[in-house]
C-alpha positions as CSV (number, residue, x, y, z in Angstrom):
1,M,0.0,-8.5,2.6
2,P,2.4,-11.2,1.5
3,F,1.8,-10.5,-2.2
4,A,2.3,-6.8,-1.8
5,K,5.6,-7.5,0.3
6,K,6.8,-10.0,-2.5
7,M,6.1,-7.3,-5.3
8,L,7.8,-4.4,-3.3
9,Q,10.9,-6.6,-2.3
10,E,11.1,-7.8,-6.0
11,H,10.0,-4.7,-8.0
12,R,9.7,-1.6,-5.4
13,E,6.1,-1.3,-6.7
14,F,3.0,-3.2,-7.3
15,F,-0.3,-2.5,-8.8
16,P,-3.5,-2.1,-6.7
17,F,-5.4,-5.5,-6.1
18,G,-8.2,-6.7,-4.2
19,G,-9.9,-9.5,-2.4
20,Q,-13.1,-10.6,-1.2
21,M,-14.9,-13.1,0.9
22,A,-18.2,-14.8,-0.4
23,P,-21.1,-15.4,1.9
24,D,-19.9,-18.9,2.1
25,G,-16.4,-17.9,3.0
26,T,-15.0,-18.6,-0.3
27,I,-11.9,-16.2,-0.5
28,G,-11.3,-14.6,-4.1
29,H,-8.5,-12.3,-5.6
30,H,-8.9,-9.6,-8.0
31,A,-7.1,-7.3,-10.1
32,A,-8.3,-4.6,-12.3
33,Y,-7.3,-3.8,-16.1
34,D,-8.4,-0.8,-18.1
35,G,-6.6,-1.6,-21.4
36,R,-3.6,0.5,-20.6
37,E,-0.4,-0.9,-19.9
38,Q,0.6,1.6,-17.0
39,P,-2.5,2.6,-15.7
40,P,-2.6,5.3,-12.9
41,S,-3.2,3.7,-9.4
42,Q,-6.4,5.7,-8.7
43,A,-8.1,4.3,-11.7
44,M,-7.3,1.0,-10.7
45,I,-8.3,1.5,-7.0
46,D,-11.7,2.9,-8.4
47,L,-12.3,-0.1,-10.7
48,L,-11.7,-2.7,-7.8
49,R,-13.9,-0.5,-5.3
50,Q,-16.8,-0.3,-8.3
51,A,-16.6,-4.0,-8.4
52,H,-16.9,-4.4,-4.8
53,Q,-19.7,-2.1,-4.6
54,A,-21.6,-3.8,-7.3
55,E,-20.9,-7.3,-5.4
56,A,-21.9,-5.7,-2.2
57,R,-25.2,-4.6,-3.5
58,A,-25.9,-8.1,-5.2
59,Q,-25.1,-9.7,-1.8
60,K,-22.5,-11.7,-3.4
61,I,-19.6,-10.7,-0.7
62,R,-19.5,-10.3,3.1
63,A,-16.1,-8.6,3.1
64,C,-13.4,-7.1,0.7
65,A,-10.2,-5.3,0.8
66,T,-8.2,-3.2,-1.7
67,V,-4.5,-3.1,-1.4
68,Y,-2.4,-0.3,-3.0
69,D,0.7,1.8,-2.6
70,I,0.5,5.3,-0.8
71,R,2.8,8.1,0.5
72,T,1.6,9.3,4.0
73,I,2.7,10.8,7.3
74,P,2.7,8.3,9.8
75,P,1.7,9.3,13.5
76,G,4.5,10.8,15.2
77,R,6.2,11.7,12.2
78,T,6.5,15.0,10.0
79,Q,7.5,13.6,6.7
80,K,5.8,11.6,4.1
81,Q,6.9,8.2,3.5
82,D,5.7,5.0,1.5
83,A,3.1,2.6,2.9
84,I,1.0,-0.2,1.9
85,A,-2.9,0.6,2.3
86,A,-5.1,-2.0,2.8
87,T,-8.9,-0.9,2.8
88,I,-11.2,-3.4,4.6
89,D,-15.0,-3.4,4.4
90,H,-17.5,-5.8,6.1
91,V,-21.1,-6.3,5.6
92,S,-21.6,-5.3,9.3
93,G,-20.8,-1.7,8.1
94,Y,-17.3,-1.8,9.5
95,S,-14.8,0.1,7.5
96,V,-11.2,0.9,8.0
97,V,-7.8,1.6,6.4
98,V,-5.1,-0.3,7.7
99,I,-1.8,1.5,6.8
100,F,1.8,-0.1,7.0
101,P,4.7,2.3,6.3
102,Y,7.7,1.0,4.9
103,T,11.3,1.6,4.0
104,F,14.2,-0.3,2.3
105,D,17.3,-0.8,4.5
106,A,20.9,-0.4,3.2
107,Q,21.0,-4.0,1.7
108,K,17.6,-3.1,-0.2
109,N,15.5,-5.2,2.1
110,L,12.0,-4.4,2.4
111,Q,11.3,-2.9,6.2
112,V,7.7,-3.2,7.0
113,E,6.8,-0.9,10.1
114,S,4.0,-1.2,12.8
115,P,0.5,-0.2,11.1
116,F,-2.0,2.1,12.1
117,A,-5.6,2.4,11.0
118,I,-8.0,5.1,10.2
119,E,-11.7,5.0,9.5
120,G,-12.7,4.0,6.2
121,A,-15.1,5.7,3.6
122,H,-18.0,3.2,4.2
123,D,-18.4,3.1,0.6
124,I,-18.9,-0.6,0.0
125,F,-21.6,-1.7,2.6
126,P,-24.1,0.4,4.3
127,R,-23.1,2.1,7.4
128,P,-24.8,0.7,10.6
129,P,-27.5,2.8,12.2
130,Q,-26.3,5.1,14.9
131,S,-27.3,4.5,18.5
132,T,-29.7,7.2,19.9
133,K,-28.6,6.6,23.5
């Protein structure tokens, strides 16, 4: 989050980026590049997620995150607004998207609001088996 906030404050935008945790707890950071100077964000998100999927299949990571800028309607609101989305996946099968709505105040300072979360896509690690109780 600090990097996303810094980029938003300084440039009012950021390219999608990712991070991961190796089985030994080592943290790594990633960016994606497809050869274009101004690639579409979704293409970069897809590249990052594909890299995470490959590393998960090879058991090289135990958790990962992809951070990107979105427009969304926060709970209790009726209009879309800008937000930072952090898609987080864990080897246990946990998958969530934590969304941080934001605005800029009159002095052009970034104001990040309280986050909310939605279930993730479970597309990096296998979903845990469902209980049959």
